[in-house]
N, C-alpha and C positions, 0 to 999 in steps of 0.2 A: 148252788155252791155248797160244798161241805167244808166247814171250818175244821182244820186238822189241829191247829194249835189253840188250845183253850188256856187263857191266862190263869195263872195260879190262884188268883183271888176268886175266880169263878169255879175252881175245881173243888173247893171245900163244900161240905154238905150244906145245902140251903135248898129248901123245897117249898113248893106251893101246891096246895090241894085244889085241883081244878075240877069244878063240877061239870063244866062243859066238855072236858076231855074224859071225865070219869076216872081220874087217877091223880096220883101225886107226880109232880114234875120237878126234877132236880134242875138247878140253875144251869149246870153244864149241858143239859139236854137241849137247851134252846139253840145251840150252835148247829145242831144237825136235825132239828125238828122240821118236818115237812111244812111248807108255807101255809096250807089250810089250818093246821093245828096251831101254828104260831099266830095266825090271824085270830083264831078263837081265844087263845090265851091273852092276846092284847086286848080284845074286847072285854073279856071277863075282868082282867085286872084294872082296866080303865073304868069300868062300871064301879068296882069297889072303891077306887080312888076318888070318883066323882061325888060320892055320898059322904059328907063329913060326919054323919052319924056313925059310919063304920069305924072311923078313927076313935070315937068315944067308946064304942062297944068292944073293939079289939085292936089296939094300937099296933100290936105285933103283926097281925095279918095285914093291916093297912100299910105298914111300912114295907113288908115283904112284897106285897102286890105292887107297890111303887118301884121297887128294885127290879122285879121281873118285867114290869111294863117298860121301863127305860132301857133295859138290856135288849128286850125283844124289839123295841123300836130301832135301836142301833143296828141290830142284825138285819132287820127288815130293810133299813135304808141302804146298808151295804149290798144286799142282794139286788135291790132295784138299780143300783149304780154300777153293776158289773157289765 
C-alpha cells in the first residue's frame, strides 16, 4: 500500500542517516518505503535504541531513532492489517 496522505507533522524536515540503507532518510519517506527497506530501518533504529550508551553519546540521534522506529512500526502494522 502507498500512503497518499502524509500528516503535516511528518511533512516537516526530519531525517535519519541510515548506515544499512547507505543514505539519509526523511520521515515522510517512510510512508512509501518498500517493505524490505522499512524492515532494515526498523532493525537499525531498534539497535540504536536498545543500547543506553547511545543515549549518553548522542541524545539527538537516540531520540530521532526512536521517532523513526515508532512511525515505521505503525506503518508496518497498517500494511500487515490490510
